[in-house]
N, C-alpha and C positions, 0 to 999 in steps of 0.2 A: 819408386824407381827400383829398388831391390827385387821387386816381384817381377818386373818386367825382364831385368837381367837374368834372374832365376829361370823364367819361362823361356827365354831365348836360349840359355845354356841347356836346358832340358831338350828343346827342339834340336839343336845342333848335336847333342849327344845322341839322340834317337837316330838322327840322320847318318851319323857316323857309324852307329851300330849296324844300321841297315846295309851301308856300303861295305863294311867289313865282312859281315855274314855273306853278302852277295859274292865277294871275292873268294870266300871259302867254299862256295858252292860249285859243283862242277858245271862246265859250260854245256855239256851234252846230257840229255836225258831221254829215257824211253817211257812212254805211257801207252797203254792199250785199253780201248774201250770197245764194247759191243752191244748190240741190240738186235731184237727181233723186229724186222720190218714187214709190214703187210704187203708184200709185193714179190713177184718171181725174181730170181736172179737176173733175168733178161731186162725186167723193168727196172730194177735198181741199177744195173750197168748203165742203161740209158740215161738215167738221171745223173749218174756219177760223171758220164762222159760228155753229155750235152751242156758244156760249160756256159754257152750263151744264154741258157734258160735259168741259170742260177738266181738271177734277181727275182724270178717268179715264185721261188719257194725257199729261198734263204733270206732271212730277215737282215742279216749282216752284209748282204751284197746289194748294192744299188744299181750298179752298171758292170758289164763285162766288156772289154776291149780285145778282140783276137789280135795276137802279135805274130810277127814272122816265125816260123817253125825254128825251134831249138834243136839243132842236130837232127833234123827230121821228125822231132816230136811236136805234138800240138802245144801251143804257148798262148797264154792269155794273161791280162792284167784285170784284177778285181778291184772295183772301188766300193768303199763301204765306210761304215764308221771308224775303221782302223786305218783309213786312208788307202792309198793304192799299193797293192801287192801283186808281184808278177810270179806266175807259176808255169811249170811245164810238166807234161806227162813223161815220165822216164820208162815206164813199162806198162804194157796193157796186154792182158791175157783174158779176153772176154769169154765168159761174164764173170769170171772168178777172182781175178787178181789185178789191182791197178796200183801203180806207184806215182805219185806226184811230188814234186820238189819246189820250194821256193827258190826263184832264180834271182831275186832283187838282193844284190849284195850291200845295199845301204841301209838295210834295216837293223835293228838291235837284235833280231832273232833270224832263225833260218831253220832248215831242215827238210824232212820229207814225211809223207803219210803213205802208209801201205794199207790198202783196202782189201779185205778178204770177203768174198760174198759166197755163201754156201746155201744150197736149197734147204728149205725146212717145211715140207708139204707144199702148200701154194704160196708160201712166204719165204722169207731169207733171214738168214743170220748174218748181220754185217759187223765186221770187226776192223776197226782202224788202229793201227800202230803208228804213233808219232815217234819219230826219231828227231827230236828237237835240239836246237842249239840256241842258247840265249847268251849273246855277247856282253851286254851291258849289266854290270853287277847289281844296279839297282833294279832294273827289269827282272833280272834273274831271281832276286828276292821276292819280288812281287808275284813272279810266275809260280815259284815254288810254295810260298806260304800264304798267299792271298787269293790268287785266281785258281791255283792248282793246275798241274801240267795237263790233266785230262779235261779241262773245262771246254776248250774250243772243239775238240772232237765230240764231246758230250753233246754240245749245243748242234753241232753238225748232224749227229744221229738223230736228235729230236725233230730237227726240220726235215730231214729225209723221211722219217716216219710220217710226219704231218703232210708231207708232199703226197703220200699215198692214203691219207685219211687215217692214219693211226696215231695213238699217243703212246709213244714208246718210252721206256725207261732204260737209259743206257747203264750198263754195269761196267765198273772200272776193274779190269782184269789184272793190270799191273800198273804201277805208278812209280 
């Protein structure tokens, strides 16, 4: 019986530590990741902005539903292993700069991604800067210490590279 009580105390103590550390972490973070993608900036731009085609090359997206425009900007909802997440394009400067934002206020996280696409011969250098917000302290702990703030953007860049037949290695520039 003592072992059970001791184990329970350890689990509760660890949970409390996670919550306290989560509350001490900042809600906002910035992470920048870049990669060399074997496609021209125009091809990359087309892949980034053709949100309906995301399920064909992004393994984390199973369906995309177009939504009514958000203040005149393209808006959509992605379905995937993380559930449903709604987005809108805030800024589009073809083919070099794109800014998207999570518009769903019910999630434990939010923020925006800024994509910068520059030509590199017949290929492109693609950089994603995440301006993230994590509201839930437990998720903030997980995002910072277990997943890493750059994990989602890195996975996105790997999928983008694979979309063009490349095996890209994302480089974390700032976290």
